[in-house]
VEXBA-488447 format. One line per 3 residues: number of its first residue (from 1); their letters; for each residue x, y, z of N, C-alpha, C, O. Coordinates in Angstrom, 1 decimal, decimal comma. Atoms other than C-alpha are relative to their C-alpha. Example, Ala and Ser with C-alpha at 12.3 -4.5 7.8 and 13.67 -1.06 7.14 Angstrom:
1 = AS = 0,9/-1,2/0,0/12,3/-4,5/7,8/0,9/1,2/0,0/1,9/1,2/0,7 | -0,9/-1,1/0,0/13,7/-1,1/7,1/-0,8/1,1/0,8/-0,3/2,2/0,9
//
This chain:
1 = MDH = 0,5/0,8/1,1/-31,9/30,8/-22,6/-0,7/-1,2/0,6/-0,1/-2,0/1,4 | 0,7/1,1/-0,5/-34,5/28,2/-21,9/0,4/-1,3/-0,8/1,0/-1,2/-1,8 | -0,4/1,2/0,7/-34,1/24,5/-22,9/-0,6/-0,1/-1,4/0,0/-0,8/-2,2
4 = RSY = 0,5/0,1/1,4/-36,4/24,8/-25,9/0,8/0,8/-1,0/1,1/0,3/-2,1 | -0,8/-0,8/0,9/-34,4/27,6/-27,5/1,3/-0,7/-0,2/1,9/-0,6/-1,3 | -1,2/0,7/0,1/-31,3/25,6/-26,8/-0,1/-1,2/-0,9/0,8/-1,4/-1,7
7 = ERQ = 0,2/1,2/0,9/-32,7/22,5/-28,4/-0,2/0,3/-1,4/0,2/-0,4/-2,3 | 0,3/-0,4/1,4/-33,7/24,4/-31,5/1,3/0,5/-0,7/1,3/0,5/-1,9 | -1,2/-0,5/0,6/-30,2/25,8/-32,1/0,6/-1,1/-0,9/0,8/-2,2/-0,4
10 = GKS = -0,7/0,9/0,9/-28,5/24,2/-35,1/-1,0/-1,0/-0,7/-0,5/-1,8/-1,6 | 1,0/0,9/0,7/-31,7/22,3/-36,3/-0,5/0,7/-1,2/-0,6/1,9/-1,2 | 0,6/-0,6/1,2/-33,2/22,8/-39,7/-1,4/0,7/0,3/-2,0/0,4/1,4
13 = QVS = 1,3/-0,7/-0,2/-36,3/25,0/-40,1/-1,1/-1,1/0,1/-2,1/-0,9/0,8 | 1,1/1,1/0,0/-38,4/21,8/-40,8/-0,1/-0,6/1,4/-1,1/-0,8/1,9 | 0,1/0,7/-1,4/-37,4/20,1/-37,5/-0,4/1,0/1,0/-1,0/0,6/2,0
16 = QSI = 0,4/-1,0/-1,0/-37,9/23,4/-35,6/-1,5/0,2/-0,1/-2,1/0,4/1,0 | 1,4/-0,3/0,2/-41,4/23,8/-37,0/-0,9/-1,0/0,8/-2,0/-0,7/1,1 | 0,8/1,0/-0,7/-42,6/20,6/-35,2/-0,2/0,4/1,4/-1,1/-0,1/2,1
19 = YNP = 0,2/-0,5/-1,4/-42,2/22,5/-31,9/-1,1/1,0/0,0/-1,7/1,3/1,1 | 1,1/-0,9/0,1/-44,9/24,8/-33,2/-1,3/-0,9/0,1/-1,4/-1,7/-0,8 | 1,2/0,8/-0,1/-48,3/23,3/-32,1/-0,8/0,0/-1,3/-1,4/-1,1/-1,6
22 = KDA = 0,8/-0,1/1,2/-50,0/24,5/-35,3/0,6/-0,9/-1,1/-0,1/-1,6/-1,8 | -0,7/0,8/1,0/-47,4/22,9/-37,5/-0,1/-1,5/0,4/-0,3/-2,3/-0,5 | 0,2/1,4/-0,5/-47,5/19,7/-35,4/-1,4/-0,6/-0,4/-1,5/-1,7/-0,8
25 = AKV = 1,4/0,4/0,3/-51,3/19,6/-35,9/-0,1/-0,3/-1,5/-0,8/-1,2/-1,9 | 0,1/0,2/1,5/-50,9/20,0/-39,7/0,6/-1,3/-0,4/0,1/-2,1/-1,2 | -0,7/1,3/0,3/-48,4/17,1/-39,8/-0,9/-1,2/0,4/-1,1/-2,1/-0,4
28 = LNF = 0,8/1,1/-0,5/-50,7/14,9/-37,7/-1,3/-0,2/-0,9/-1,6/-1,3/-1,2 | 1,1/0,0/0,9/-53,7/15,8/-39,9/0,3/-0,7/-1,3/-0,5/-1,5/-1,8 | -0,4/0,6/1,2/-51,8/14,9/-43,0/0,2/-1,5/0,1/-0,2/-2,3/-0,7
31 = LQA = -0,2/1,4/-0,2/-50,7/11,6/-41,6/-1,3/-0,8/0,2/-1,4/-1,9/-0,4 | 1,3/0,6/-0,2/-54,2/10,7/-40,4/-0,8/-0,1/-1,3/-1,4/-1,1/-1,6 | 0,8/-0,1/1,2/-55,9/11,8/-43,6/0,5/-1,0/-1,1/-0,3/-1,5/-1,9
34 = NNI = -0,6/1,0/0,9/-53,5/9,5/-45,6/0,3/-1,3/0,5/0,9/-2,2/-0,1 | -0,2/1,3/-0,7/-53,6/6,6/-43,2/1,5/-0,4/0,1/1,8/-1,6/-0,2 | -1,5/0,3/-0,1/-49,8/6,8/-42,7/0,3/-0,3/1,4/0,1/0,5/2,4
37 = MDM = -0,2/0,5/-1,3/-48,8/4,7/-39,8/1,5/-0,1/0,4/1,9/-0,3/1,5 | -1,4/0,2/-0,2/-45,0/4,4/-40,3/0,8/0,7/-1,1/0,2/1,3/-2,0 | -0,9/-0,7/1,0/-42,0/5,7/-42,3/-0,2/-0,6/-1,4/-0,1/0,1/-2,4
40 = AGL = 0,2/0,7/1,4/-42,7/3,1/-45,1/-1,2/0,6/-0,6/-1,2/0,9/-1,8 | 1,2/-0,7/0,6/-46,2/4,6/-45,5/0,2/1,4/-0,4/-0,3/1,8/-1,5 | -0,4/-1,4/0,3/-44,8/8,1/-45,5/0,8/0,0/-1,3/0,6/0,8/-2,2
43 = DEK = -0,8/0,1/1,2/-42,2/7,1/-48,1/-0,9/-0,3/-1,2/-0,7/0,3/-2,3 | 0,9/0,4/1,1/-44,9/5,5/-50,3/-0,8/1,2/-0,4/-1,0/1,5/-1,6 | 0,8/-1,1/0,3/-47,1/8,6/-50,1/0,9/1,1/-0,7/0,4/1,6/-1,7
46 = FKS = -0,8/-1,0/0,6/-44,2/10,9/-51,0/0,3/-0,4/-1,5/0,3/0,4/-2,4 | -0,3/0,5/1,4/-43,3/8,7/-54,0/-1,2/0,2/-0,9/-1,0/0,6/-2,1 | 1,2/-0,2/0,9/-46,9/8,8/-55,3/-0,2/1,5/-0,3/-0,6/1,9/-1,4
49 = MIG = 0,2/-1,4/0,2/-47,0/12,6/-54,8/1,0/0,5/-1,0/0,7/1,4/-1,9 | -1,1/-0,4/1,0/-43,7/13,1/-56,7/-0,4/-0,5/-1,4/-0,2/0,2/-2,4 | 0,4/0,5/1,3/-45,0/10,8/-59,5/-1,2/0,8/-0,6/-1,1/1,1/-1,8
52 = EQR = 1,1/-0,9/0,5/-48,2/12,9/-59,8/0,5/1,3/-0,4/0,1/1,8/-1,5 | -0,6/-1,3/0,4/-46,2/16,1/-59,9/0,7/-0,1/-1,3/0,6/0,8/-2,1 | -0,7/0,2/1,3/-44,0/14,7/-62,7/-0,9/-0,1/-1,1/-0,7/0,4/-2,2
55 = EQQ = 1,0/0,2/1,0/-47,0/13,6/-64,6/-0,7/1,3/-0,4/-0,9/1,6/-1,6 | 0,6/-1,3/0,3/-48,6/17,1/-64,3/1,0/0,9/-0,8/0,6/1,6/-1,7 | -1,0/-0,8/0,8/-45,3/18,7/-65,5/0,1/-0,5/-1,4/0,2/0,4/-2,3
58 = SHR = -0,1/0,5/1,4/-45,2/16,4/-68,5/-1,2/0,4/-0,8/-1,0/0,8/-2,0 | 1,2/-0,5/0,7/-48,8/17,3/-69,4/0,1/1,5/-0,4/-0,2/1,9/-1,5 | -0,2/-1,4/0,3/-48,0/21,0/-69,1/1,0/0,2/-1,1/0,8/1,1/-2,0
61 = KQD = -1,0/-0,1/1,1/-44,9/20,6/-71,3/-0,6/-0,4/-1,3/-0,3/0,3/-2,3 | 0,6/0,4/1,2/-46,9/18,8/-73,9/-1,0/1,0/-0,5/-1,1/1,3/-1,7 | 0,9/-1,1/0,3/-49,6/21,5/-73,8/0,7/1,2/-0,6/0,2/1,8/-1,6
64 = MER = -0,7/-1,2/0,4/-47,0/24,2/-74,3/0,6/-0,3/-1,4/0,8/0,7/-2,2 | -0,6/0,3/1,3/-45,5/22,4/-77,3/-1,0/0,0/-1,1/-0,6/0,0/-2,3 | 1,0/0,1/1,0/-48,8/22,3/-79,1/-0,2/1,4/-0,7/-1,1/1,5/-1,6
//
């Protein structure tokens, strides 16, 4: 067993995927595209994304009630 497979044991799928260069590139692209420089910026982005998602759900629910 090499050190990489040993390091991956017991870690979540999300943390494991960062070892994949394609996944790491996607994360980096997301951070750069959203000008995220720190955890506070990432937290703020997630909060806004969750807010947008809730708003869309609310609109869909209202449309279905009509």
